[in-house]
C-alpha positions in Angstrom: -7.7 -1.2 -15.0 -7.9 -1.6 -17.8 -6.2 -5.3 -19.0 -6.4 -8.2 -18.0 -2.4 -8.2 -17.3 -2.6 -4.5 -15.1 -5.1 -6.2 -12.9 -2.7 -9.4 -12.2 -0.1 -7.1 -11.3 -2.0 -5.2 -9.7 -3.6 -8.3 -7.8 -0.4 -10.1 -7.5 1.7 -7.2 -6.5 -1.2 -6.1 -3.6 -0.3 -9.3 -2.0 3.8 -8.9 -2.6 3.3 -5.7 -0.1 0.6 -7.2 2.3 2.8 -10.3 2.6 -0.4 -12.0 3.6 -4.0 -10.9 2.7 -7.9 -11.2 2.5 -9.4 -11.4 -0.8 -11.7 -8.3 -0.1 -8.7 -6.7 1.4 -6.6 -6.6 -2.0 -10.1 -6.4 -3.9 -9.9 -2.8 -1.3 -6.1 -2.0 -2.1 -6.4 -2.0 -5.8 -10.5 -0.5 -6.4 -11.3 -4.1 -7.8 -14.6 -5.9 -6.5 -13.7 -9.3 -4.4 -15.6 -11.5 -7.4 -13.3 -10.4 -10.0 -10.5 -10.6 -7.1 -11.2 -14.1 -6.3 -11.6 -14.5 -10.2 -8.3 -14.1 -10.6 -6.8 -15.7 -7.0 -8.7 -18.7 -7.8 -6.4 -18.9 -11.5 -3.3 -18.1 -9.8 -3.4 -20.4 -7.3 -4.2 -23.0 -10.2 -0.6 -21.5 -12.2 1.3 -21.8 -8.6 1.8 -18.3 -8.1 0.0 -17.8 -5.1 -1.3 -20.3 -2.3 -4.1 -19.7 0.6 -3.5 -20.8 3.8 -6.3 -21.2 6.2 -6.7 -21.5 10.0 -6.2 -19.6 12.3 -4.0 -16.5 10.5 -5.8 -17.6 7.5 -5.2 -15.2 3.8 -3.4 -15.5 0.3 0.5 -15.7 -0.3 2.5 -15.4 -2.9 4.5 -18.6 -3.9 7.9 -19.2 -4.7 7.2 -19.1 -8.1 4.6 -15.7 -7.8 7.5 -13.7 -5.9 8.9 -14.4 -9.8 6.3 -13.5 -11.4 5.3 -10.8 -10.0 8.8 -9.5 -9.7 9.4 -9.7 -13.5 6.5 -7.3 -13.6 8.5 -4.7 -11.1 11.0 -5.0 -13.2 9.3 -3.9 -16.8 7.6 -0.2 -14.6 10.7 1.0 -13.4 12.0 0.9 -16.8 9.3 2.6 -17.0 9.1 5.2 -14.5 11.2 8.5 -13.8 12.5 6.9 -11.1 14.9 10.0 -10.3 11.7 12.0 -10.3 10.7 9.8 -8.1 12.7 9.3 -6.1 14.0 12.8 -5.2 10.6 13.1 -4.1 10.6 10.1 -2.4 14.7 11.2 0.0 13.2 15.3 -0.1 9.5 14.9 0.8 8.1 11.4 1.9 11.0 10.6 4.3 10.5 13.9 6.0 6.0 14.1 6.2 7.6 9.6 6.9 8.8 11.3 10.0 5.9 13.9 11.1 3.5 10.4 10.5 5.8 8.4 12.5 6.2 11.3 15.5 2.1 11.2 15.4 1.9 7.6 15.8 3.9 7.5 18.6 2.2 11.1 20.2 -1.2 8.7 19.7 0.4 5.4 21.3 1.8 7.1 23.9 -0.4 9.6 25.1 -3.6 9.7 23.5 -5.2 12.8 23.3 -6.3 15.2 19.8 -3.5 15.0 16.8 -6.8 15.0 14.2 -4.8 18.6 13.6 -1.6 17.3 13.0 -3.2 13.9 11.4 -4.7 16.2 9.2 -1.6 18.6 8.1 -0.4 15.2 7.0 -3.2 13.7 4.8 -3.3 17.2 3.1 0.0 16.8 2.3 0.6 13.3 1.4 -2.4 13.4 -0.7 -0.1 16.2 -2.9 2.6 14.2 -2.7 0.5 11.8 -3.9 -0.7 13.0 -7.0 3.5 14.8 -7.5 4.2 10.5 -7.0 1.3 9.7 -9.7 2.6 11.8 -12.6 5.9 9.1 -13.6 4.1 6.0 -11.8 0.2 5.9 -12.6 -0.7 2.9 -10.2 -0.1 5.1 -7.0 -3.2 7.8 -7.6 -5.0 4.4 -6.3 -3.6 5.4 -2.4 -6.0 8.7 -2.6 -9.1 6.3 -1.8 -7.5 4.1 0.3 -5.7 6.9 2.3 -9.0 9.5 2.5 -11.1 6.5 3.6 -9.5 5.5 6.1 -8.6 9.7 7.3 -12.4 9.9 6.4 -13.3 7.0 9.6 -10.3 8.3 11.5 -12.6 11.7 11.0 -16.1 10.2 11.9 -14.5 8.6 15.0 -13.2 5.7 14.8 -9.4 5.2 17.2 -8.6 2.0 15.4 -8.7 3.4 11.7 -4.8 5.2 12.8 -3.7 2.9 13.8 -5.9 -0.9 14.0 -3.3 -3.7 12.3 -5.2 -5.0 9.0 -7.9 -2.9 9.2 -7.1 -0.6 6.6 -5.7 1.7 8.7 -3.6 5.4 7.6 -1.1 3.4 9.1 -1.6 -0.2 7.5 -2.0 2.5 4.2 0.7 4.7 5.2 3.2 1.1 5.0 2.4 -0.5 2.6 3.0 3.2 0.3 6.5 3.8 2.3 7.0 -0.8 1.0 6.4 0.3 -2.7 7.7 3.6 -2.6 11.2 1.3 -1.5 10.4 -1.6 -4.2 10.2 1.0 -6.9 12.7 3.2 -6.0 15.2 -0.4 -5.0 16.2 0.9 -1.3 16.3 -1.0 1.7 14.4 0.8 4.7 15.9 2.4 7.1 17.0 1.6 11.0 15.0 4.1 11.7 11.3 2.2 10.1 
């Protein structure tokens, strides 16, 4: 990230997508250090944009003021992005890939077994699609190392790296990508999603 404003936006936007998250989770999602992320979160808390919940389910949350703040930044991005191209890619390619990924996840949950070859095909198609998304919205490049990391962990034998919630699993990253696209395109999640 080249500016403080971009870093601020990335942190708050990641929190919007995650709902509630730890400092380390946000830092991993945007490719920043935990120290820099913690400093920005603390400064944002002082401005009333975020708050830290402690207890059984702890983590950072956006306040209503934080949601409005990041919403203004999103509106600025929307005006600069080729949303027609992004929308066509979403409709023509992402939704088809999303169906395949949902089928893979359902198969894994119900039957287990070997899904690695299908995940490899989905993963390769996903990386190509992300490259195309990045042409219109460069920040989508941040998803690549996250997907690669989850894929590599799963391929290396970590079964939790496919679907385990709140563990930076492939599914976690996929859900964030999907939500990110919906927000950017002003779309609502379909019933099947």
